N, C-alpha and C positions, 0 to 999 in steps of 0.2 A: 238738769235733773236726770237721774239714772234709776233704772228699774232692775231689781235682782230676781233672777229666776233660779229655782232649785229643782233639779230632776233627780228624784230618789229612785235609782234603778236597782236591779237585782245584783249587778256586777260592780257598780260604783255610783258615786254621787257626782253630779256635774252642777257647777254654779256658773251663771252667765250674767253679764252686765250689759244692759241695752240702754242706749241713749233715747230718752223719751221723746225728743224732738225729731231726730233723724230715723228712729226705729232700727238703727243699725247696732249690731253686737260690737261692743267695745273691748271686752275681755271675757275670757272663760277659763275655768280650771276644773280639774277632775281629781277625785281622791276615792280610793287608793290607786296607786300606780299599777297594781296587779288586780285581777278580778276577785272580788270578794267571794268567799266560800259560802256554799249552801250546806247546812248540816242535815244529814239524813240518818237519824238514829235507828230507823227501821225502813225496810223497803217501802217505797211509795211516799215516805215522809219528806218534808222540806221545811226547814226552819232557819231563821236568822234572828240575831239579837237586835232588838230596837235600839239599845244603847250604842251598838256598833254603828247603826245608821246615823245616830246623833253625833257621834264622834267624827265619823267621816264627813258629815255635813259641815260641821264646824271647820274641819281642816280644808275642805273645798272652798268655803267662804273666805277663810284666812288667806288661802293661796291667791284667790282672785283679787282680794283687797291689796295683797302685797305686790301685785303686778305693777302698781304705780301708774296705770293707764287711765285712771279716773280718780275723782275726789270721793272717797267713800262716805263722806259726810253729806253728799248730795244724793244719796240713795233715798227715794221717797216712797217706794212700795216694794213688796215682796210677793212672789207667786210660787206655789209649790205644785209640782207634778210628782206622782208617786206610782210605784208598782201596785197594781190593783189587787183587790180581794184578800189582802193579808189581814190577819186578826192580831190586834194589840190589846192587851188587857191591863188595866191599872187599878190600884186600890184608891182609897180616899185621899191618900197623900201623893197621888200621881206616880207611884212606884210601879214599875213593870212587874207583873206577876209570873210571867213565863216567856220563853222565846216566842216570837211571832210565827204562827203557822201561815206560810206564805202561799202565793197564788198557785204554785205547781204541786202543792201537797195533795195527796190522794186519800187521806185517811177517813174523811167524813162523808164519803159517798153513801154509805148505809144510812147515816142520819138524815141526809138530804132526801133519799128515796122514801124513807119512812114518813117524813113530813109531807112529801108530795102526795102520798096515799091518804094521809090524815086530812089534809086540806081538800083533796080531790083534784084530779088532773085538770078538769075543765076550769074550775075556779082559780087554781094556782096559775095556770097559763094566762087566763084572761086578766087577772089582777096583778100578778108579779112579772108576767111576760117570759118567765123561765121556770123550770123546775128548781127547787132549792139546791139541787145537785150537790156540788162540792164547794160551794161558795162560803162567804164569811159567816153567815148565820149557821150553816151546818157545822162549820169548824168550831164555833162556840158551843154548839150542842154536843160535839165530841168531847170538849173539855168538861162540860157539865156532867157528862156520863162517865168519863174516865178519870177526871181529876176534880172531884167534887170540892175538895178543900180549897183548891185554887179558885174555882167558880164562886164559892161563897165569899171570897175576899174581893171579888170584882165589883168595882164601883162604876166604871165606864169602859165601854169598848170603843176602839178606834180603828180606822184604816191607817196605813203607814204615814200618809201625808198629814193626817190629823195629829199624829204623835209628834212629828217634827214641829208643827205649828204650836202644839202644847209646850214643847221644850223651849221654844223661843218666846212665848207670851204668857204661859201659865194658864191659858184658857183652852177649853176643850169644846170644839164645835164639829158639827157634821153638815153635810149637804144632801139634797135629795138625789143628786147624781151619784154621790158616794154610797148612800144607803141603797140605791137601786142595784149597784154592782155587788153589794153584799147580800142581795135578795131580802131586804127588809122593807122595800117600798111598795105600796099599793097604788098602782097607776089609776085605778078606777075611783078610789077614795081620796087620792092625793094626800096621803099621810103614811106614817109607819104602819105596816101591815099588822092588824090585830090577829089575823089568822096565823102568821108566822110566829108571833110572840106566844100565842096560845099553844100551837103545835109543839114548840120546843120548850115551853115552860119558862119563858124569859119575862122579866119585869120591864116595864117601859122606862124605869129609872136608869137602866144601863145605856140608853141611847142619849148621846150628847145633845145640847141645844142645836137646833137645825137652822142654818142660815143659807142664803143664796150662794151659789158658787162664786159670783163676782160681788163680794161684800167684805166688810171688816171682820176678820176672824181672830182679832186680838192684835195687840201692839207689842213690839219687841221690848223686853224688860231692860232696865238699866244695867243689871249684872251681865246679861247676855250681850248687850250692845258693847259694853266695855271690853268684854273678852274677844269679840269678833272684830273690833275696830270700826264699828258703824255707830250711828246715833240711836238713842233710845226713842221709842214711840213710833217707829216705822210700822205701818199696818201690814199684816198678812192679808192681802186683798183678793186672793184667788187661790183655790185648791181644786185639783181635779186629778183623776186617775190618768195614768200615762197614755192610754189609748184615746180617750176623749181629748186630752190635752194635745196629743200629737195631731189629731184632726184639726183642732183649733189653730195650731202653729202653721198648718197648711191651708188655713182659711176654708176648711171643710165644715161648714155650719148649716148649709141649706139642703133641703131634700134633693136627693139624686147625686150629691157629691160624695166622693170616695177617697179615702186615704189608706196607705199601707205602711207598715213598719216591719223591720226584720232585725230585731235585737235578740235578746236571749230567747224570746218567743217571737213568732211571726203572726201578724195581725192584718186583716183587711177590715176596714171600718167604714160603713156606709151610713149616711144620715137619711132618715125618713120622717115624714109628717104623719105616718100611720102608726098606731099602737099595735105593731105586728109582732108575731112570735113564731118560732119553729115548734110544731107540735112535739118533736122529739128532743128539743132543747140542745140540738147539736150546734146551732147558731144562736147567739144570745142577744138580747135586747135590753139596753140600759138607757137611762136618762142622759141625754147629751148635755154639754155645759150650758147651752142656751135653751134647754127645755124649761118651760114655765108652767106653773099650775093654773094659769088663766087661759088654758086651752091653746097655747102655742106648743103643739107637740113637736119635739125634736128628739127622735129616738135614734140612738146609735146602735146599728145592727152589726154585731161583732163576730168575726170568725177568728179563732185563735188556734195556732199550732204551737204547742209548748216547746217542741224540740226544733229550734231554728238555730240561732247563733250559738246556743249551747252545744249543738252537734258539731258545728264548725270548730268551736274551741276544743271539743273533745278530740277531733281529728288532728288538730294542730298539736295538742299536747301529747297525744299518744301515738300518732303516726307521722308527725311532721319532722321529727329529728331536729328541732330547733329553728325551723324556717319561719318566716313571717307570713301573715295572711296574704300579703301581696304576692309572695313567692308561691303560695298555695294556689292562688287564682291563676297565676301564669302557667303553672304546671297543668292545672285542670283544663285550661282553655285549649291545650294542645291535644286533648282527648276528643274523640268523635262524639257527636250527639248520641245520647243513649248509653254512654260509658261502656260500649262493647258488651252490652247485656248485663252489666253489674247493676243491681238494684239495691237502694238503701231506704229503709223505713225509718223516719226520724222521730219515732215516738218513745224515746227513752227518758223523758223528763216528766214523769207523772201521768196520771190518767188524762186521756184526751177527750174533751167535751165533744169535739167533732165526731168522734167514734163512740158516742154515747157512754162516756166515762170509762171506757176500757183502759186498763193498765196494760197497754199493748206491748211496750218494750221496743227498743231499737233492734233493727235486723239488717244484716247484709246478706243478700241472696244472689245466687248465680256466680259465686266467686270461682274463677278459673285460675289456678296457680301458674299456668303457662301463658296466660294472656294479660291478666290484670296486675297493675302496678300501684304504687303509692298515688300517682296522679289520677288513676281511675277512681280510687276511693274519694279523693277530693272532689272530683266532678260528680260522682254518684251521690255524694252528700248534698251538694247544692241542688242537684236535680231532684232528689227525694224531697227536699223542703218545698221546692216550687211545685212539684207534682201534688204534694199534699194540699197546697194552697189552691191549686186548680180544682182538686176534688171538692174543697170547701166552696169555691166560686160557684160550682154547679149546684150545690145545696142552697146557696144564697139566692139563686134565680127563682126558687120557689117562693121567696119572700118579696119578689118584685125587684130585686137588685140586679140590674143589667147595665154594667158600667160601660161608658164610652171612653173614659180616661181614668187613670189612677194617679193620684198625687202622692209623692214620697219625698222625704228629706234625704239629702245626700249624706247618709250616715249608716253605720253598722253594715249589714250585708249588702245594702244598696251601694256601698263603695266598690263592690265587685261588679265589673262590667259583665262578666259571665253570668252572675246571678240575675242581674237586671235584664239582660237580653234573653235569658232563659224564661223568665217570668213573662216578659212581653210576648215572646213567640209561642209559649204554651197556652197562655190565656187569649192571645190575639187582641190584647187591649194595650194601647200606648201608655207609657209612664211619663208623667211630667216630673222632673227632678228639681227640687227647690233647695236653696241655701238656708236651711233652717233645722232646728232640732228641738227637743222637748224643753230644755232649760230656757231657751230663747222664747218659746211659746208661752211658758209660765210667766216669764218677765212681762211680756206684752199683755197677758191676761190680767196681771196685777194692775197694769195701767188702766184697764177697763174698770176693774173693781174699785180702784181708788179715785176714779172720776177724771183721770188725766186724758182719757180718750172718751169720746161721746158714745162709741159703740164698737163692736168687734171689727166692723169694716174699716173704721178709721185706724184701729190698732194694727191691722194686717195690711195696710195700704203699701207698705214698703217691701212686701214679699218679693224675692228675686227668683225668677225662673232661670235655672241654669241650662237645661236642655230637655228635649223631648225625644224619647226612644220609641221608634215606631216598629211594628212587627215586620220581620223579614219574610215576605211571601214565599221566597224560594225555599225557605227552611220549614215551612208550615207542616208539610207531611212528615218530615223526619221527626219533628218534635211530637207530632200526634202519635206516631208509631212508638216512640220512646215512652210517652205517657201511657199508651195502651199496654205496653209491657209491664210498667210499674203497677198500673191499676189491676192487672190480672193477678197480681201477687198480693194485693191488699185483702186482708181477711175481715170483711164486713158483712 
């Protein structure tokens, strides 16, 4: 028996096949081969076409099926991980009404702030655990206010993973974890927030049927199955946002455990059993994949830096002259800690929650034409990302998050030894590196949802630790000085 995991990222779609018995990845494929574009019709906007996601998903699945490394007719469940906070709107015929307003779009800050005042700060934070900010509900409010004809046609709203599940099965479902990331979920009442619906003027009818994260979210239709080369009737047995899913893939499910990712955005994700929130909503709290309404609190406390891998890609595309990421890392590693005073602020990918929704913009500071080279830019970029995460780490301590170790998958920017070592030495927290990724985690999650595994612990029993990176005590002061220089130039 095989499990299929789909990871709907901002840059591409990855499909992974996992053997249900050994829990090992058998095959994987990615599509497209180049990173997908983000449309930005106006400054601070970010959109992608849901139908593009669906086309890319189909191509990724067809590629993995064509590998010939497994019997596609033996796939027994499907799990979906997806980029968080995106808004997908469909009419009664399940037709997409407009491009998706994705996670790094900044246009709805004013709508979120207005609802925060209407609901009342104390009540919003205690019930929603966040300000409505710039999340999915606020994005829908922006459409209601600015595109009323589109809003009037809307039958259901979805997150990106819900949309892919709909295309595969014809059914539209939501989860409490997903609704919490959209700031629709009331943690005190354990239901969709009446305060949010009232503040924005939304009808309850736009919310899909709510099901547990690990459950049957519909079965693959005959037409889609034939097109993809798999059998009909396979259940979509798991759906989760990419960060909760990444934590699951690293077996970060219990209070005190911490995961990190560094893809297009950079995230530190801690699990707590406390319904905790940041009064300034710089750090966000969502329902984790194993949060239950019967008083098993599992809250994912999330720090997000929008400008992470996207900054590294920008440097590669615009400053790299055709070199690879590996060559960039090699060049950067030859530069001294602190990049000889060159400082980079990686905040050029939309408003940053950590900076209270400032549309800060990317910055290069202290550039000396007689000292700094291409390699300095590469190192300053990676250091700027890590320094931003260190700043967020310090904010997380106020919520009781004091990590003794961070778990990460050997993927994206964690493929860079320089990036990983910088993070370890700046935070003074060891990193455990595992051979896993989002699509594999989604596949294993589907095994839990379909009942092939008794619980999460059984599904994750095969997780392989690749290495542990410990802080270098001899470099502690150098990194502290470099961080201090960066922090002195941060405008907060």
